[in-house]
C-alpha positions as semicolon CSV with decimal commas, in nm:
position;residue;x (nm);y (nm);z (nm)
1;X;4,563;-0,099;0,053
2;X;4,227;-0,167;0,316
3;X;4,175;0,183;0,325
4;X;4,179;0,201;-0,117
5;X;3,982;-0,139;-0,117
6;X;3,688;0,061;0,100
7;X;3,765;0,373;-0,121
8;X;3,711;0,183;-0,458
9;X;3,406;-0,009;-0,287
10;X;3,244;0,389;-0,225
11;X;3,286;0,475;-0,612
12;X;3,133;0,177;-0,747
13;X;2,846;0,229;-0,514
14;X;2,759;0,553;-0,553
15;X;2,839;0,507;-0,930
16;X;2,635;0,230;-0,998
17;X;2,328;0,302;-0,713
18;X;1,997;0,295;-0,854
19;X;1,795;0,663;-0,857
20;X;1,438;0,791;-0,961
21;X;1,491;0,960;-1,291
22;X;1,238;1,122;-1,534
23;X;1,243;0,908;-1,896
24;X;1,412;1,093;-2,233
25;X;1,191;1,137;-2,533
26;X;0,852;1,151;-2,398
27;X;0,620;1,473;-2,385
28;X;0,628;1,626;-2,053
29;X;0,328;1,815;-1,915
30;X;0,302;2,185;-1,852
31;X;-0,028;2,210;-1,849
32;X;-0,096;2,057;-1,502
33;X;-0,168;1,694;-1,670
34;X;-0,051;1,380;-1,611
35;X;0,051;1,037;-1,715
36;X;-0,228;0,827;-1,505
37;X;-0,038;0,478;-1,588
38;X;0,267;0,304;-1,653
39;X;0,301;-0,048;-1,737
40;X;0,576;-0,291;-1,856
41;X;0,572;-0,694;-1,946
42;X;0,903;-0,672;-1,921
43;X;1,249;-0,474;-1,829
44;X;1,252;-0,349;-2,203
45;X;0,853;-0,323;-2,317
46;X;0,620;-0,104;-2,196
47;X;0,346;0,129;-2,205
48;X;0,203;0,447;-2,029
49;X;-0,117;0,619;-2,051
50;X;-0,182;1,003;-2,028
51;X;-0,487;1,093;-1,851
52;X;-0,647;1,417;-1,989
53;X;-0,456;1,386;-2,301
54;X;-0,569;1,072;-2,373
55;X;-0,273;0,980;-2,521
56;X;-0,089;0,578;-2,495
57;X;0,297;0,575;-2,583
58;X;0,484;0,299;-2,608
59;X;0,863;0,144;-2,554
60;X;1,071;-0,117;-2,676
61;X;1,384;-0,034;-2,506
62;X;1,307;0,025;-2,148
63;X;1,162;0,369;-2,140
64;X;1,468;0,561;-2,356
65;X;1,251;0,621;-2,667
66;X;0,904;0,609;-2,651
67;X;0,652;0,626;-2,972
68;X;0,290;0,761;-2,941
69;X;0,007;0,487;-3,036
70;X;-0,274;0,650;-2,955
71;X;-0,476;0,993;-2,909
72;X;-0,811;1,153;-2,879
73;X;-0,772;1,250;-3,291
74;X;-0,743;0,916;-3,363
75;X;-0,999;0,825;-3,173
76;X;-1,218;1,161;-3,288
77;X;-1,357;1,241;-2,942
78;X;-1,232;1,360;-2,605
79;X;-1,114;1,070;-2,350
80;X;-0,961;1,032;-2,033
81;X;-0,727;0,713;-2,022
82;X;-0,691;0,629;-1,623
83;X;-0,477;0,290;-1,676
84;X;-0,332;0,069;-1,907
85;X;-0,276;-0,338;-1,886
86;X;-0,134;-0,578;-2,107
87;X;-0,149;-1,011;-2,094
88;X;0,136;-1,040;-2,339
89;X;0,287;-0,851;-2,616
90;X;0,004;-0,837;-2,801
91;X;-0,339;-0,838;-2,600
92;X;-0,372;-0,530;-2,390
93;X;-0,615;-0,332;-2,201
94;X;-0,739;0,039;-2,189
95;X;-0,953;0,172;-1,895
96;X;-1,124;0,540;-1,925
97;X;-1,337;0,765;-1,762
98;X;-1,597;0,797;-1,986
99;X;-1,792;0,486;-2,050
100;X;-1,529;0,332;-2,286
101;X;-1,296;-0,001;-2,236
102;X;-1,081;-0,092;-2,564
103;X;-0,890;-0,385;-2,630
104;X;-0,569;-0,411;-2,844
105;X;-0,452;-0,755;-2,999
106;X;-0,150;-0,565;-3,183
107;X;0,054;-0,470;-2,942
108;X;-0,149;-0,096;-2,914
109;X;-0,105;-0,050;-3,320
110;X;-0,480;-0,079;-3,288
111;X;-0,732;-0,063;-3,052
112;X;-1,132;-0,171;-3,083
113;X;-1,426;-0,101;-2,820
114;X;-1,482;-0,372;-2,552
115;X;-1,870;-0,418;-2,514
116;X;-1,956;-0,494;-2,184
117;X;-2,335;-0,554;-2,042
118;X;-2,445;-0,391;-1,869
119;X;-2,181;-0,111;-1,967
120;X;-1,909;-0,020;-1,723
121;X;-1,901;0,407;-1,631
122;X;-1,558;0,391;-1,601
123;X;-1,228;0,173;-1,529
124;X;-1,018;0,272;-1,252
125;X;-0,851;-0,015;-1,190
126;X;-0,689;-0,340;-1,416
127;X;-0,524;-0,621;-1,374
128;X;-0,371;-0,956;-1,581
129;X;-0,344;-1,250;-1,403
130;X;-0,252;-1,584;-1,577
131;X;-0,270;-1,640;-1,930
132;X;-0,588;-1,550;-2,000
133;X;-0,763;-1,373;-1,666
134;X;-0,854;-0,984;-1,698
135;X;-1,025;-0,808;-1,400
136;X;-1,116;-0,447;-1,366
137;X;-1,287;-0,232;-1,179
138;X;-1,419;0,129;-1,097
139;X;-1,586;0,419;-1,011
140;X;-1,382;0,612;-0,818
141;X;-1,723;0,862;-0,858
142;X;-1,914;0,575;-0,831
143;X;-2,131;0,361;-0,861
144;X;-1,870;0,015;-0,754
145;X;-1,837;-0,316;-0,994
146;X;-1,601;-0,511;-1,137
147;X;-1,543;-0,699;-1,443
148;X;-1,371;-1,008;-1,554
149;X;-1,285;-1,221;-1,829
150;X;-1,146;-1,565;-1,819
151;X;-1,071;-1,574;-2,208
152;X;-0,834;-1,301;-2,264
153;X;-1,077;-1,037;-2,280
154;X;-1,366;-1,209;-2,569
155;X;-1,620;-1,248;-2,306
156;X;-1,718;-1,030;-1,993
157;X;-1,895;-1,076;-1,658
158;X;-2,022;-0,735;-1,501
159;X;-2,075;-0,777;-1,082
160;X;-2,258;-0,532;-0,939
161;X;-2,025;-0,447;-0,615
162;X;-2,212;-0,212;-0,401
163;X;-2,318;-0,408;-0,128
164;X;-1,956;-0,392;-0,044
165;X;-1,868;-0,066;-0,141
166;X;-1,988;0,313;-0,308
167;X;-1,645;0,320;-0,495
168;X;-1,383;0,109;-0,661
169;X;-1,045;0,219;-0,760
170;X;-0,792;-0,053;-0,729
171;X;-0,795;-0,396;-0,838
172;X;-0,502;-0,631;-0,728
173;X;-0,480;-1,030;-0,791
174;X;-0,246;-1,297;-0,689
175;X;-0,348;-1,538;-0,908
176;X;-0,698;-1,653;-1,070
177;X;-0,878;-1,673;-0,746
178;X;-0,695;-1,474;-0,476
179;X;-0,697;-1,108;-0,490
180;X;-0,771;-0,784;-0,343
181;X;-0,988;-0,494;-0,440
182;X;-1,008;-0,119;-0,283
183;X;-1,203;0,209;-0,307
184;X;-1,454;0,361;-0,068
185;X;-1,772;0,243;0,145
186;X;-2,024;0,465;0,333
187;X;-1,775;0,446;0,616
188;X;-1,445;0,526;0,495
189;X;-1,143;0,387;0,274
190;X;-1,216;0,013;0,179
191;X;-1,021;-0,310;0,117
192;X;-1,201;-0,602;0,001
193;X;-1,048;-0,975;-0,032
194;X;-1,186;-1,262;-0,212
195;X;-1,080;-1,621;-0,255
196;X;-1,301;-1,769;-0,503
197;X;-1,232;-1,543;-0,798
198;X;-1,464;-1,268;-0,683
199;X;-1,773;-1,446;-0,661
200;X;-1,732;-1,349;-0,279
201;X;-1,569;-1,080;-0,104
202;X;-1,507;-1,007;0,265
203;X;-1,339;-0,676;0,423
204;X;-1,055;-0,672;0,600
205;X;-0,998;-0,288;0,614
206;X;-1,225;-0,005;0,667
207;X;-1,138;0,318;0,797
208;X;-1,375;0,543;0,983
209;X;-1,357;0,875;0,822
210;X;-1,625;0,889;0,548
211;X;-1,476;1,021;0,171
212;X;-1,171;0,868;0,196
213;X;-1,044;0,614;-0,070
214;X;-0,786;0,333;-0,085
215;X;-0,630;0,461;-0,373
216;X;-0,335;0,236;-0,475
217;X;-0,291;-0,131;-0,374
218;X;0,089;-0,307;-0,381
219;X;0,128;-0,677;-0,293
220;X;0,555;-0,724;-0,245
221;X;0,646;-0,991;-0,498
222;X;0,894;-1,142;-0,278
223;X;0,634;-1,205;0,016
224;X;0,232;-1,181;-0,115
225;X;0,128;-1,172;0,285
226;X;0,309;-0,791;0,246
227;X;0,045;-0,534;0,127
228;X;0,064;-0,158;0,089
229;X;-0,204;0,097;0,031
230;X;-0,209;0,475;-0,007
231;X;-0,518;0,611;0,130
232;X;-0,619;0,903;-0,003
233;X;-0,812;1,146;0,203
234;X;-0,982;1,484;0,192
235;X;-0,815;1,830;0,363
236;X;-0,752;1,914;0,681
237;X;-0,739;1,561;0,704
238;X;-0,348;1,321;0,629
239;X;-0,299;1,075;0,365
240;X;-0,174;0,772;0,484
241;X;-0,011;0,450;0,464
242;X;-0,153;0,130;0,536
243;X;0,056;-0,207;0,540
244;X;0,006;-0,554;0,662
245;X;0,278;-0,794;0,729
246;X;0,030;-1,097;0,717
247;X;-0,195;-1,105;0,429
248;X;-0,425;-0,813;0,537
249;X;-0,500;-0,959;0,857
250;X;-0,375;-0,699;1,044
251;X;-0,243;-0,338;0,933
252;X;-0,085;-0,057;1,049
253;X;-0,142;0,291;0,930
254;X;0,121;0,574;0,896
255;X;0,081;0,958;0,820
256;X;0,170;0,976;0,426
257;X;0,386;1,295;0,277
258;X;0,039;1,464;0,142
259;X;-0,321;1,453;0,170
260;X;-0,386;1,364;-0,200
261;X;-0,158;1,049;-0,189
262;X;-0,253;0,838;-0,472
263;X;0,104;0,618;-0,612
264;X;0,294;0,363;-0,327
265;X;0,547;0,101;-0,412
266;X;0,776;-0,046;-0,232
267;X;1,099;-0,323;-0,279
268;X;1,144;-0,413;0,072
269;X;0,935;-0,458;0,380
270;X;1,094;-0,105;0,493
271;X;1,205;0,067;0,125
272;X;0,945;0,225;-0,076
273;X;0,824;0,530;-0,180
274;X;0,491;0,776;-0,212
275;X;0,372;1,077;-0,391
276;X;0,062;1,205;-0,508
277;X;-0,141;1,536;-0,629
278;X;0,091;1,820;-0,502
279;X;0,416;1,585;-0,442
280;X;0,720;1,413;-0,626
281;X;0,909;1,115;-0,458
282;X;0,902;1,062;-0,139
283;X;1,116;0,795;0,040
284;X;1,054;0,592;0,331
285;X;1,385;0,358;0,469
286;X;1,166;0,255;0,811
287;X;0,844;0,086;0,629
288;X;0,681;0,407;0,632
289;X;0,732;0,549;0,992
290;X;0,933;0,833;0,817
291;X;0,956;0,996;0,488
292;X;1,238;1,179;0,286
293;X;1,173;1,429;0,025
294;X;1,392;1,318;-0,307
295;X;1,301;1,662;-0,447
296;X;1,205;1,495;-0,795
297;X;0,842;1,411;-1,016
298;X;0,534;1,552;-0,971
299;X;0,149;1,454;-0,966
300;X;0,248;1,098;-0,893
301;X;-0,081;0,819;-0,963
302;X;0,137;0,488;-1,007
303;X;0,454;0,307;-0,888
304;X;0,530;0,006;-1,101
305;X;0,746;-0,228;-0,892
306;X;0,972;-0,452;-1,154
307;X;1,257;-0,595;-0,949
308;X;1,461;-0,426;-0,599
309;X;1,650;-0,262;-0,876
310;X;1,412;-0,157;-1,150
311;X;1,068;0,031;-1,110
312;X;0,863;0,308;-1,317
313;X;0,607;0,569;-1,197
314;X;0,352;0,820;-1,385
315;X;0,304;1,174;-1,332
316;X;0,382;1,462;-1,481
317;X;0,665;1,229;-1,692
318;X;0,731;0,874;-1,678
319;X;1,008;0,818;-1,393
320;X;1,271;0,505;-1,422
321;X;1,461;0,378;-1,117
322;X;1,754;0,281;-1,241
323;X;2,148;0,264;-1,198
324;X;2,156;0,390;-1,563
325;X;2,180;0,741;-1,667
326;X;1,913;0,838;-1,828
327;X;1,943;1,212;-1,875
328;X;2,090;1,533;-1,723
329;X;1,766;1,699;-1,726
330;X;1,594;1,855;-1,366
331;X;1,291;1,717;-1,319
332;X;1,044;2,052;-1,271
333;X;0,772;1,919;-0,962
334;X;0,405;1,977;-1,211
335;X;0,095;1,960;-0,936
336;X;-0,272;1,866;-1,051
337;X;-0,465;2,188;-1,236
338;X;-0,724;2,237;-0,979
339;X;-1,089;2,307;-1,123
340;X;-1,141;2,705;-1,215
341;X;-1,447;2,755;-0,924
342;X;-1,594;3,089;-0,819
343;X;-1,819;3,159;-0,567
344;X;-2,141;3,370;-0,603
345;X;-2,085;3,499;-0,272
346;X;-1,895;3,419;-0,029
347;X;-1,995;3,441;0,312
348;X;-2,324;3,269;0,208
349;X;-2,687;3,324;0,393
350;X;-2,962;3,071;0,260
351;X;-2,830;2,930;-0,067
352;X;-2,431;2,843;-0,137
353;X;-2,448;2,933;-0,541
354;X;-2,104;2,853;-0,752
355;X;-1,993;2,843;-1,086
356;X;-1,739;2,612;-1,216
357;X;-1,552;2,608;-1,561
358;X;-1,540;2,291;-1,704
359;X;-1,279;2,237;-1,990
360;X;-1,383;1,919;-2,124
361;X;-1,565;1,589;-2,022
362;X;-1,524;1,517;-1,662
363;X;-1,694;1,343;-1,360
364;X;-1,751;1,556;-1,040
365;X;-1,822;1,508;-0,661
366;X;-1,913;1,769;-0,445
367;X;-1,895;1,676;-0,061
368;X;-1,979;1,908;0,191
369;X;-1,707;1,852;0,528
370;X;-1,675;2,097;0,866
371;X;-1,392;2,277;0,930
372;X;-1,229;1,964;1,102
373;X;-1,267;1,748;0,784
374;X;-1,565;1,603;0,935
375;X;-1,820;1,428;0,631
376;X;-2,137;1,581;0,651
377;X;-2,329;1,438;0,319
378;X;-2,235;1,473;-0,050
379;X;-2,375;1,754;-0,259
380;X;-2,364;1,634;-0,593
381;X;-2,258;1,353;-0,840
382;X;-2,246;1,479;-1,201
383;X;-2,125;1,425;-1,558
384;X;-1,977;1,631;-1,785
385;X;-2,051;1,559;-2,138
386;X;-1,938;1,941;-2,316
387;X;-1,694;2,212;-2,273
388;X;-1,921;2,404;-2,019
389;X;-1,926;2,682;-1,748
390;X;-2,188;2,540;-1,530
391;X;-2,352;2,656;-1,219
392;X;-2,464;2,499;-0,887
393;X;-2,692;2,568;-0,638
394;X;-2,705;2,387;-0,296
395;X;-2,966;2,496;-0,003
396;X;-2,730;2,575;0,330
397;X;-2,988;2,680;0,595
398;X;-2,955;2,427;0,811
399;X;-2,627;2,442;0,847
400;X;-2,454;2,614;1,214
401;X;-2,283;2,963;1,118
402;X;-1,907;2,885;1,090
403;X;-1,645;2,775;0,821
404;X;-1,744;2,445;0,630
405;X;-1,484;2,311;0,304
406;X;-1,666;2,175;-0,030
407;X;-1,412;1,920;-0,176
408;X;-1,444;1,873;-0,559
409;X;-1,343;1,559;-0,661
410;X;-1,322;1,512;-1,045
411;X;-1,097;1,316;-1,324
412;X;-0,785;1,531;-1,225
413;X;-0,830;1,524;-0,865
414;X;-0,917;1,679;-0,576
415;X;-1,008;2,052;-0,497
416;X;-1,122;2,206;-0,157
417;X;-1,278;2,561;-0,100
418;X;-1,381;2,715;0,201
419;X;-1,698;2,888;0,277
420;X;-1,840;3,062;0,552
421;X;-2,241;3,048;0,654
422;X;-2,369;3,348;0,766
């Protein structure tokens, strides 16, 4: 009898255990693009934003079915959608990397431009708190700024954050006054904190490798002193998980599953997941010390935790952490599509020349590193407004002979290329 009870308990546990599964009935990405963001207002109502394809999808049944609400054809121009956030079932906000910020007042059926002075070049993170307060930040490609509204997005204030950071990617608030912003400064990856609604900021974490970012933050809902962050590195340096158990006073750092790590989400202090441009879900049960590849998903950018039994994620598709059986499809791991980059010659002498094929409006940073991953300098910051093959030339006569790394950071991620200086 005792053995039978144990067996039944094991069968019950295996039947209802939560797993990550690909959401059915949402277009998959076979061309290397991805869903950059997913947001749920409750267990049933949610939205997803596709980046390169600039499409918004809505679900009212917990991700089982999706309706397309917006795309480039409707907008009449090319966009890259980075994030989506809603205050309630009607009022929502959509951030792009194209100098456009959109608002809906009818649940996503219609979207209108948000006019802000000065106009933010991009919105990389949005967080709605309380009944009517919204914070947003940008941009990964500089400059660093924060916008804020306390009247549900009717009016906005703009704050230049260049005194604290070169670039901001993520923003998270506990309430209208207390929150965090993350990105990078001259030293490296940085986390900032405010206790007065963004009037003043202090640095609570700063890494020491220039060019790295804190890409995503998560505050554990069951214990808001626990904060997780994904540190997005550049090859050959590993990505990191940063973790604080005391509200950001002290931090523990672990190696992440990949260099281009972006997504992070935990349901407890010990159990959580990470993923990035080149991986699907990696799971930890010991707070980030070790990771196990779950062999599902790809190109992850956001993990959105609803509870310890329900979560969503965005990447090459939309994924749900649930005990339901969503479908029998096997999710293929799809990594990002790299930029098409060609060196005119390699090895190079006095001048490094290369061409890049841009297929759409884009933003570009080109950073120079030595072979060990030490940042040397930024070579250019460029805005691409058309489909174009563009040539770049950089004098490298002052470099000592050897092998170097160029890191190309655009809307779709990072691409590393090596060249030899004669």
